[in-house]
N, C-alpha and C positions, 0 to 999 in steps of 0.2 A: 274540385269538387261540384258537381253540378249539387241540386239540391230544388227537389221542390216544397212544396204546403204541407206538406204530407208526409211523403217519404223522404231518404236521403242514399242518391246512388252514390257508391263506390269504387272506381274502373279501375279497377286491378288489373293488367297485361293485355287479353284478350279479354277478359274475362268485366261491364257491367253486377255490380247486388247494390239488392238495392233492397232497403231496411226500412221500418217505423222511423218516422221525428219521433222525439221523446211528445212535444206537441200535441201532436196526432194521433199518439200512439192507431190505438181503436181505428181510426179509418184511413191508417197508414199500413193494417193489417189487414183490413178489407179491401182495399187496392191491390196489396198483391193474394192475396185468396182471389180476384174478381182475374184479373191477370193468370193465374193460377186454371180455373173456373173456364176459361176464353181460351185456352192453351189447347191444354187438356178435352174437353168439353164440345164448345161452340168450331170450333179453327174445322175440326174434323167430321163435323156435323155440313155445317158449310161452306165444308173446301173453300176457307179466304183466302184468299198466298200474300195479304200485304203485315200478316204480321210474323213479329220479333220473335222467336222461338225461346221459350224457356227449357233452360236445360234442367233446370232444376227451383221449385217450391213447396216449400216444408210446408203441411195442412192444416197451420195457426194461421200462419202470413204476417213468419220472422226475415222472414229473403227470398229472394225471387234472385235470381243467375241468370242472365244472359249469356251470351255473345256482346262484346264491345263493335257497338259497327264509326261506322267511318258520319262524320259530321263537320259543320253541318251541311244542308242539302235546303238546295233557293226554296225558297217557296211557290214559281212559278211551277217544279217537277214536285215539290208536294198538290202540285194543284195542278196539274195531268195525270196521278193517279185515279188508277178505275175506284169507281165508286159501286157498292153493294147492297143489293138490297135482301134481306133485310145485310141493315148497314149493320159496324158494327162499332165500339163504344172509341176507339180511339179520341187521341188530343186534335185539335186541330191545325197548330200552330208545327211551325215549322223545325221550330225549336225539336221537338219531338218522335221527328221522324231522323232518320240517321240511313246508313246505305251500306251494306252486306249482300257480297259477293255476286256487285253488280244489282241488284232489286233496291231500290225503296219499301223502306220496312216504319212500320209503326213503332215506338217503343216503346209507348206507353199509356196501351189500352185498359187501366186499372179504372177504380170506380169508389172515392175515397164512401159513399152514404150510403147507408142501409139498402133504405126504399128503392135508389135509385135501379139497387142492387135487383131491389125483389122487382120492378115495372121491368126493366132490362129483361129477367129470365123464364119472367112470365111469356114479355115481347117473344123470346127466341122461343119458348113452350108452341109457340102457335104457330110456328117456324117446321119445327121437327121433321126433318125425315126428306125437306125438300132441301138439295142445294139449294147458294148462295143465288141471285143473278146479278150478270155484272156489267157494270153501266160502264165501258170505256170515254173517258175525255174526250 
C-alpha cells in the first residue's frame, strides 16, 4: 500500500483512495481539499491536461478517489511532459506520476501547508480568466 508523509493511498481494483494519515491528519485533509480545488476549479480555468482525474473528493478532505494509474513511469518520460505557465502544484518525482489511457499524469498535486495553499490560490487568481501557456519539451 503506497503511503506518503501526509496521506495513505489504498489501491483497490481500478481506483486509488487517498486518506489523511493519523500522524498528519490536518495536513492530509488539506492536501485532499487542494486536489479537489485544483481539479474542480483551477484545471478548468487553465485547461491543464496533465492532472489525474478526481472522481470524488469530499469537501472536508477525508477522501479523494482517483483512477488507478499504471506505474512506474520513467523519469525521462516525466521530464518530457509539457510545462505550464502558470504551473501546476504537482510533485516532480517520477513516483508521483502514472500512465492512464496513454497519457502521463500527475497523481499527487496536493499541498499540505496552509500558507502554501493561500499563496498558490492568490497566484492562480492573478491569472484567472487566461488559459495556461503550454511549453512542450
